[in-house]
C-alpha positions as CSV (number, residue, x, y, z in Angstrom):
1,M,19.7,-14.2,7.3
2,I,18.5,-12.7,4.1
3,V,17.4,-15.1,1.7
4,T,15.6,-15.3,-1.7
5,E,11.9,-16.6,-1.9
6,K,12.9,-19.8,-3.4
7,K,14.9,-20.5,0.2
8,L,12.2,-18.9,2.1
9,S,9.8,-21.5,0.7
10,D,12.4,-24.3,1.7
11,L,13.0,-23.2,5.2
12,V,9.1,-22.0,6.3
13,G,7.2,-24.1,3.8
14,Y,5.2,-21.4,2.5
15,T,4.3,-21.6,-1.2
16,S,5.0,-18.8,-3.8
17,G,1.1,-17.7,-3.4
18,Q,1.2,-17.8,0.3
19,I,4.3,-15.7,0.5
20,R,2.9,-13.1,-1.9
21,R,-0.2,-12.6,-0.1
22,R,1.6,-12.5,3.5
23,R,3.6,-9.5,1.7
24,E,0.3,-8.0,0.5
25,L,-1.4,-8.1,3.7
26,F,1.0,-8.5,6.9
27,W,4.7,-8.0,5.9
28,D,6.3,-4.7,5.4
29,S,10.0,-3.5,4.7
30,R,11.3,-5.2,8.0
31,H,10.3,-8.7,6.3
32,Y,11.4,-8.0,2.5
33,W,12.5,-5.7,0.6
34,K,13.6,-5.2,-3.4
35,E,17.6,-5.0,-3.6
36,P,18.9,-2.5,-6.4
37,G,19.2,-5.6,-8.9
38,G,15.5,-6.1,-8.6
39,A,15.3,-9.3,-6.5
40,I,13.0,-9.3,-3.4
41,V,14.8,-10.9,-0.4
42,Y,13.5,-11.7,3.0
43,S,14.6,-11.6,6.4
44,I,14.1,-14.9,8.0
45,E,14.5,-13.6,11.5
46,E,11.9,-11.0,11.3
47,I,9.5,-13.5,9.2
48,K,10.2,-16.0,12.3
49,R,9.3,-13.3,14.6
50,W,6.2,-12.7,12.7
51,Q,5.4,-16.3,12.7
52,E,5.7,-16.3,16.7
53,S,3.4,-13.6,17.1
54,Q,0.6,-15.0,15.1
55,K,1.0,-18.4,17.2
56,A,0.5,-16.1,20.3
57,A,-2.6,-14.3,18.7
58,G,-3.9,-17.9,18.0
59,S,-3.4,-19.1,21.3
60,A,-5.1,-16.2,22.7
61,E,-8.2,-17.0,20.6
62,L,-8.3,-20.6,21.6
63,D,-8.4,-19.6,25.6
64,G,-11.4,-17.5,24.8
65,S,-9.5,-14.0,25.0
66,K,-10.1,-13.1,21.4
67,T,-9.6,-9.6,20.2
68,E,-10.0,-8.2,16.9
69,R,-7.1,-7.1,15.1
70,Y,-6.9,-4.9,11.9
71,I,-4.2,-5.1,9.5
72,V,-3.4,-1.9,7.0
73,K,-0.7,-1.6,4.9
74,P,0.5,2.0,4.8
75,S,0.4,2.1,1.1
76,T,-3.1,1.1,0.2
77,S,-6.4,2.9,0.3
78,H,-8.2,-0.1,1.2
79,T,-10.6,-0.6,4.3
80,P,-8.5,-2.2,7.2
81,L,-9.1,-6.1,7.2
82,L,-10.6,-7.5,10.4
83,V,-9.0,-10.6,11.1
């Protein structure tokens, strides 16, 4: 299902700021894109997959098997973010 930011916020409970931050740091063109009319739309299925992967990563950290993860947006020149 493809939704607007407002509907995404209603479905998953993220604020506009949280959605923007996830777009900047974690999500890519599988999770969201800009339509020809200029609206940004989101794929609920891909975002839920991402949420599950974050949940699994959090579980690994709780059981003592924490690993370092680097996140880099392809279009940025920033140093990778260690999370």
